[in-house]
C-alpha positions in Angstrom: 17.4 -13.6 0.3 18.1 -9.9 -0.3 21.1 -8.2 -1.0 21.1 -7.0 2.6 21.4 -10.6 4.2 17.8 -10.4 5.7 15.0 -12.4 5.3 12.0 -11.2 3.1 9.2 -11.7 5.3 6.7 -11.4 2.5 5.6 -15.1 0.3 3.5 -15.3 -2.7 0.1 -14.8 -1.0 1.1 -11.8 0.9 2.6 -10.2 -2.3 -0.4 -11.1 -4.4 -2.3 -9.2 -1.6 -0.2 -6.3 -1.5 -0.3 -5.8 -5.4 -4.0 -7.0 -5.6 -6.4 -4.2 -7.2 -9.5 -5.5 -5.2 -7.6 -4.7 -2.4 -8.0 -1.4 -0.2 -4.6 0.2 0.6 -3.7 3.2 3.2 -0.4 4.8 4.1 -0.1 5.9 7.2 3.2 7.8 8.6 3.9 9.7 12.1 2.8 13.2 12.1 2.7 15.7 14.8 2.5 14.6 18.5 3.2 11.0 16.7 -0.2 10.8 15.7 -0.7 8.6 12.4 -0.9 10.8 9.4 -2.9 8.7 6.6 -3.7 8.5 2.5 -5.1 6.5 0.4 -2.9 4.3 -1.7 -3.3 3.1 -5.1 -1.2 0.7 -7.1 1.8 -1.1 -5.4 4.4 -3.2 -6.6 6.5 -5.6 -4.6 9.9 -5.7 -6.0 11.8 -9.0 -6.9 13.2 -9.3 -3.3 10.5 -9.4 -1.5 11.3 -6.5 0.4 11.2 -3.4 -1.2 7.5 -1.8 -2.0 7.0 0.8 -4.1 3.6 2.6 -3.4 1.5 5.2 -5.4 -0.1 8.3 -4.4 -2.5 11.4 -5.7 -0.2 14.0 -4.8 -2.8 16.2 -3.9 -4.2 14.1 -1.1 -1.4 13.4 0.3 -0.2 16.8 1.9 -0.5 15.9 5.4 2.1 12.7 4.8 4.3 14.5 2.6 5.2 16.7 5.1 5.0 14.0 8.2 7.7 12.5 5.8 9.8 15.0 6.0 10.7 14.5 9.6 10.4 10.6 9.9 10.7 8.3 7.3 8.6 5.8 9.2 5.6 4.7 7.0 2.8 1.6 7.0 1.3 0.2 4.7 -2.5 -1.7 5.4 -3.9 -3.6 2.2 -7.4 -5.2 2.9 -9.0 -7.2 -0.3 -12.3 -5.8 -0.4 -13.8 -9.0 -0.6 -12.2 -11.6 1.8 -10.9 -9.0 4.3 -8.3 -10.7 4.2 -5.4 -8.0 5.1 -1.8 -7.3 6.4 0.4 -4.4 7.2 3.8 -3.6 6.3 5.8 -1.6 8.2 9.3 -0.2 7.1 11.7 2.7 8.6 13.1 4.3 5.3 10.4 5.6 3.3 11.4 7.9 0.3 10.2 9.7 -2.6 11.1 8.0 -6.3 10.9 8.7 -9.6 7.1 7.6 -10.9 7.3 5.3 -14.1 4.9 5.8 -17.0 3.9 2.0 -15.9 2.9 3.2 -12.6 0.7 5.8 -13.5 -1.3 3.3 -15.5 -1.3 0.9 -13.0 -2.8 3.9 -10.6 -5.5 4.3 -13.3 -6.2 0.7 -14.0 -6.6 -0.4 -10.3 -9.4 2.6 -9.7 -11.0 1.3 -12.6 -10.8 -2.2 -11.5 -11.7 -1.8 -7.8 -14.6 0.4 -8.8 -15.8 -2.7 -10.8 -15.2 -5.2 -8.5 -16.7 -3.6 -5.7 -20.2 -2.9 -7.9 -20.1 -7.2 -7.8 -19.9 -7.0 -3.7 -23.5 -4.5 -4.3 -21.1 -1.1 -3.6 -22.4 1.6 -6.1 -19.8 1.5 -9.2 -20.1 5.2 -9.6 -19.6 6.0 -6.2 -16.6 3.7 -6.3 -15.1 5.0 -9.7 -15.2 8.7 -7.9 -13.6 7.6 -4.8 -10.7 5.5 -6.7 -9.9 8.1 -9.4 -6.4 8.7 -9.7 -5.1 11.6 -11.9 -2.2 10.3 -14.0 -1.0 13.6 -13.8 -0.9 13.7 -9.7 0.7 10.4 -9.4 4.0 10.1 -7.4 5.7 7.1 -5.7 7.1 6.3 -2.5 9.5 3.1 -1.6 10.3 1.3 1.3 12.0 -1.3 2.9 9.8 -3.9 5.0 11.0 -4.3 8.1 7.9 -5.8 9.8 4.9 -7.6 8.4 1.5 -8.3 10.8 -1.4 -10.0 10.0 -4.5 -7.7 10.2 -7.0 -9.9 9.2 -10.0 -9.6 11.7 -9.9 -12.8 14.2 -8.0 -14.6 16.6 -4.5 -13.9 14.3 -5.2 -9.9 13.8 -1.5 -8.3 15.2 0.4 -11.5 14.4 3.7 -10.7 12.5 4.2 -12.8 9.5 6.9 -15.5 9.3 9.0 -15.0 7.0 9.7 -17.8 4.1 13.2 -18.6 2.7 
């Protein structure tokens, strides 16, 4: 249990998916008229309490999200493994900017390289994947949020079902 007394919603499999270098990740926040504003996310890490998630973004791509976060701290993170299509969505209501670490910068860059390499094994063009996933270390920024809700998003009959918390 975390210090807040709330039960963590993420099990080992969920943490592995969120942190995977083989998962595409997108951050969404409510923008004007509550329409989703999206940005690609890079490396993510889940805190030891399994409630706090840190997400890295490329500042130059994230301008609309940064503006939207100025009026709402609500956030959703979707992670989808590009090989298995296993997917989940995490939601929070307290997103905030945090200091980016050197490890965050390295992880964001490494994710792009590994994602491109793995994508090539699935038949995607490695050069195209590398260009799509490139993240400049000087542009890396970080957001952190508490997971309040988590949902299965993998296509199929369980899509949209809440994840059950585990002690």
